[in-house]
C-alpha positions as CSV (number, residue, x, y, z in Angstrom):
1,M,10.1,76.8,-42.3
2,A,13.0,77.9,-44.4
3,K,11.7,75.9,-47.3
4,H,8.3,77.4,-47.0
5,K,9.8,80.9,-47.1
6,K,11.8,80.0,-50.2
7,Q,8.6,78.8,-52.0
8,K,6.8,82.0,-51.2
9,L,9.8,84.0,-52.6
10,N,9.7,81.9,-55.8
11,T,6.0,82.4,-56.2
12,A,6.4,86.1,-55.7
13,S,9.2,86.3,-58.3
14,K,7.1,84.4,-60.9
15,N,4.2,86.9,-60.4
16,A,6.5,90.0,-60.5
17,R,6.3,92.1,-63.5
18,P,9.5,92.6,-65.6
19,Y,11.4,95.9,-64.9
20,Q,10.0,98.8,-66.9
21,P,12.4,101.7,-67.3
22,P,10.8,105.1,-66.4
23,Q,9.3,106.7,-69.4
24,P,10.5,110.3,-70.2
25,Q,7.9,112.8,-69.3
26,K,6.4,114.6,-72.2
27,P,6.8,118.4,-72.1
28,S,3.7,120.1,-70.9
29,G,4.0,122.7,-73.7
30,K,4.0,125.6,-71.2
31,P,7.4,127.3,-71.0
32,K,8.7,128.0,-67.5
33,A,8.1,131.6,-66.5
34,A,11.3,133.6,-66.4
35,K,12.2,134.9,-62.9
36,K,11.4,138.6,-62.6
37,P,14.6,140.7,-61.9
38,Q,14.8,142.0,-58.3
39,P,14.6,145.8,-58.4
40,T,17.6,147.8,-57.1
41,I,16.6,150.6,-54.7
42,P,19.4,153.2,-54.6
43,F,18.8,154.4,-51.1
44,Q,18.1,153.3,-47.5
45,A,15.0,154.3,-45.5
46,E,17.1,156.4,-43.1
47,D,18.9,158.4,-45.8
48,R,18.4,162.1,-46.2
49,I,17.0,162.3,-49.7
50,L,16.5,165.3,-52.1
51,L,14.2,164.7,-55.0
52,V,14.6,167.1,-57.9
53,G,12.2,167.7,-60.8
54,E,9.2,165.9,-59.3
55,G,6.2,165.8,-61.6
56,D,3.0,165.0,-59.7
57,F,5.0,163.8,-56.6
58,S,3.8,160.2,-57.0
59,F,7.5,159.0,-56.7
60,A,8.0,160.9,-53.5
61,K,4.8,159.4,-52.1
62,A,5.9,155.9,-53.1
63,I,9.3,156.0,-51.4
64,I,7.7,157.1,-48.2
65,E,4.7,154.8,-48.3
66,E,6.4,151.7,-49.7
67,H,10.1,152.0,-48.6
68,G,9.7,153.8,-45.3
69,C,11.8,156.9,-46.2
70,C,11.4,159.4,-43.4
71,D,13.6,162.4,-44.3
72,V,12.6,163.5,-47.8
73,T,12.7,166.9,-49.4
74,A,10.7,166.8,-52.7
75,T,11.0,169.7,-55.2
76,C,9.5,170.7,-58.5
77,Y,10.2,173.4,-61.0
78,D,6.6,174.6,-61.2
79,S,4.9,177.0,-58.8
80,Q,2.2,175.4,-56.6
81,T,-0.6,176.9,-58.8
82,E,1.0,175.6,-62.0
83,L,1.6,172.2,-60.5
84,F,-1.9,171.6,-59.3
85,E,-3.3,172.8,-62.7
86,K,-1.0,170.5,-64.8
87,Y,-1.5,167.4,-62.7
88,Q,-5.0,167.7,-61.5
89,P,-6.2,166.1,-59.2
90,Q,-3.4,163.8,-58.2
91,A,-0.7,166.3,-57.4
92,E,-2.6,168.0,-54.7
93,E,-3.5,164.7,-53.1
94,H,0.2,163.6,-53.2
95,V,1.4,166.8,-51.7
96,R,-1.1,166.6,-48.9
97,F,0.1,163.1,-48.1
98,L,3.7,164.2,-48.0
99,E,3.0,167.1,-45.7
100,E,0.9,165.0,-43.4
101,E,3.9,162.6,-43.2
102,G,6.0,165.5,-42.1
103,Q,8.1,165.7,-45.3
104,T,9.1,168.9,-47.1
105,V,7.7,170.0,-50.4
106,L,9.3,172.9,-52.3
107,Y,8.0,174.7,-55.4
108,G,9.8,176.8,-58.0
109,T,13.0,174.9,-57.5
110,D,15.5,175.2,-60.4
111,A,17.5,172.0,-60.8
112,T,20.5,174.0,-62.2
113,K,20.7,176.3,-59.2
114,L,20.3,174.0,-56.2
115,D,23.3,175.4,-54.4
116,Q,21.9,178.9,-54.6
117,N,18.4,178.0,-53.5
118,K,17.4,179.8,-50.3
119,Q,14.7,177.3,-49.3
120,L,17.2,174.4,-49.5
121,K,19.7,176.4,-47.5
122,K,17.1,176.9,-44.8
123,Q,16.7,173.1,-44.6
124,G,20.3,172.9,-43.4
125,G,22.6,170.0,-43.6
126,Q,23.5,167.9,-46.7
127,Y,21.9,165.0,-48.5
128,D,22.9,161.3,-48.7
129,V,21.1,160.9,-52.0
130,V,20.0,163.5,-54.6
131,M,17.7,162.0,-57.2
132,F,16.6,163.4,-60.6
133,N,14.2,161.1,-62.4
134,F,13.7,161.6,-66.2
135,P,15.2,165.1,-66.5
136,H,14.1,166.9,-69.7
137,V,14.0,170.5,-70.8
138,G,10.6,170.0,-72.6
139,G,9.8,171.0,-76.1
140,K,12.3,173.7,-76.7
141,S,13.1,172.5,-80.2
142,K,12.0,169.8,-82.6
143,D,15.6,169.5,-83.9
144,V,17.1,166.4,-82.3
145,N,20.6,167.8,-82.1
146,R,19.4,171.0,-80.3
147,Q,17.3,168.9,-78.0
148,V,20.3,166.8,-77.1
149,R,22.5,169.8,-76.5
150,F,19.8,171.5,-74.3
151,N,19.4,168.4,-72.2
152,Q,23.2,167.9,-71.8
153,E,23.5,171.5,-70.6
154,L,20.7,170.8,-68.1
155,L,22.4,167.8,-66.7
156,V,25.9,169.4,-66.4
157,S,24.4,172.4,-64.6
158,F,22.4,170.0,-62.4
159,F,25.5,168.0,-61.5
160,K,27.5,171.1,-60.6
161,S,24.7,172.6,-58.5
162,A,24.0,169.3,-56.7
163,M,27.6,168.4,-55.7
164,P,27.9,171.0,-52.9
165,L,24.7,169.6,-51.3
166,L,26.1,166.0,-51.0
167,A,27.0,164.6,-47.6
168,A,30.3,162.7,-47.3
169,G,30.0,159.6,-49.4
170,G,26.7,160.8,-50.9
171,T,25.4,159.9,-54.3
172,I,23.6,161.5,-57.2
173,V,21.1,159.3,-59.0
174,V,19.7,160.2,-62.5
175,T,17.2,158.0,-64.4
176,L,16.7,158.2,-68.1
177,F,14.8,156.2,-70.7
178,E,16.9,153.8,-72.7
179,G,17.4,154.2,-76.5
180,E,17.7,157.3,-78.6
181,P,17.7,160.2,-78.2
182,Y,18.6,159.6,-74.5
183,T,21.7,157.6,-75.2
184,L,23.0,160.5,-77.3
185,W,23.2,162.6,-74.1
186,N,26.2,160.5,-73.0
187,I,25.4,160.9,-69.4
188,R,28.5,159.1,-68.2
189,D,30.7,161.5,-69.9
190,L,28.7,164.5,-68.6
191,G,29.2,163.3,-65.1
192,R,32.9,162.8,-65.6
193,H,33.3,166.3,-67.0
194,S,31.5,167.6,-63.9
195,G,33.8,166.0,-61.4
196,L,31.8,162.8,-60.8
197,E,32.3,159.1,-61.6
198,V,29.7,156.4,-62.3
199,Q,29.5,154.0,-59.3
200,R,27.1,151.7,-61.2
201,S,23.9,151.7,-63.2
202,F,20.9,149.4,-63.1
203,K,17.5,148.9,-64.7
204,F,14.8,151.2,-63.3
205,L,11.7,149.2,-62.5
206,A,8.6,151.3,-61.9
207,E,6.8,148.5,-60.2
208,A,9.2,148.8,-57.3
209,Y,7.4,152.1,-56.5
210,P,3.6,151.2,-56.2
211,G,1.5,154.2,-57.2
212,Y,4.2,155.9,-59.2
213,S,3.3,157.2,-62.6
214,H,5.6,159.0,-65.0
215,S,4.5,162.6,-65.4
216,R,5.0,164.4,-68.7
217,T,6.6,167.9,-68.5
218,L,3.5,169.4,-70.2
219,G,1.1,167.8,-67.7
220,N,-1.7,165.2,-67.8
221,I,-2.7,163.9,-71.1
222,Q,-6.3,164.9,-71.8
223,G,-8.6,161.9,-71.7
224,G,-5.9,159.7,-70.2
225,G,-4.2,158.8,-73.5
226,G,-2.2,155.6,-74.2
227,W,1.3,156.9,-73.4
228,K,2.8,155.5,-70.1
229,G,6.4,156.3,-69.4
230,E,6.5,153.7,-66.6
231,D,6.1,151.0,-69.2
232,R,9.3,152.0,-71.1
233,D,12.7,150.6,-70.4
234,A,14.7,153.0,-68.3
235,R,18.1,153.0,-66.5
236,S,19.3,154.7,-63.3
237,Y,22.9,155.9,-63.0
238,V,24.5,156.4,-59.6
239,F,27.3,159.0,-59.5
240,Q,29.7,159.9,-56.7
241,K,32.4,162.5,-56.4
242,K,35.7,161.5,-58.1
243,G,38.0,159.7,-55.7
244,G,35.3,159.4,-53.1
245,S,33.6,156.3,-51.7
246,A,29.9,155.9,-51.4
247,T,28.7,155.3,-47.8
248,T,25.0,155.5,-48.5
249,G,23.4,152.1,-48.7
250,T,21.2,150.3,-51.2
251,A,18.1,148.5,-50.1
252,N,18.2,144.8,-50.8
253,T,14.8,143.7,-52.0
254,S,15.9,140.1,-52.6
255,K,15.7,137.3,-50.0
256,E,19.2,136.2,-51.1
257,P,22.3,137.4,-49.1
258,E,23.3,140.9,-50.2
259,Q,26.4,140.9,-52.4
260,K,29.3,143.2,-51.4
261,R,29.2,146.3,-53.5
262,K,32.4,147.8,-54.9
263,R,33.4,151.0,-53.2
264,G,35.9,153.5,-54.5
265,G,38.7,152.8,-56.8
266,E,38.2,150.0,-59.3
267,G,35.0,148.9,-61.0
268,L,33.0,152.1,-60.5
269,S,31.8,152.0,-64.1
270,S,30.5,148.4,-63.9
271,D,26.8,147.8,-64.1
272,D,24.6,145.6,-61.9
273,D,23.1,144.2,-65.1
274,G,23.2,144.4,-68.8
């Protein structure tokens, strides 16, 4: 029996093919798609949020509809009539949505005089997050240096008027386009001179806010146009009072464990990304 088994083994070994090492696979020619960066959301759903300088209120609508925010005061510089004329028809639709959701919409709100605003005082309390997306004075001058100075003055006045409205540990978030002339504004220095410090900064990703569209100060472009601010690179800067520590949270949109964020003291100027 053992001899029979040995013969079968010998026969099998004669019929066996010689070892062929695995051949390296040829590249498919299709580069691997780069992983999309996970957006950073600088607020939590339960935060009390003040939005300053809203255009057509599409951002306010997005943070309620997509991120579940439930205590939002959204403001714009225009009167209601001006707003609806400049951003027709979407502004009226967005405002109706906000009001049906029980949120507050304020018109004629000057970003440089928030602490003096009677309507905001009636709201009572203070805010965990004050956000000003894409501040700009508009076409006051075609001279770049003057435009830079006008916008710097706008931001400094905004910072000083927003600080008294911050709750303990609250933050101010400002989003700007990247590149010149916006880098010439030196927003980090403006914050420091106003009694604030940069907690961190991160890339602003418009796709994190479905339905959001960047609104020009002058209003809708006739015929739609090809200019889309939401397609441009932008960065958000998170400020807190000097010597303070931020207690408001950041929504973690990734499935990975949330990393500990630096609070107070060291590292407040460090960025989340490049």
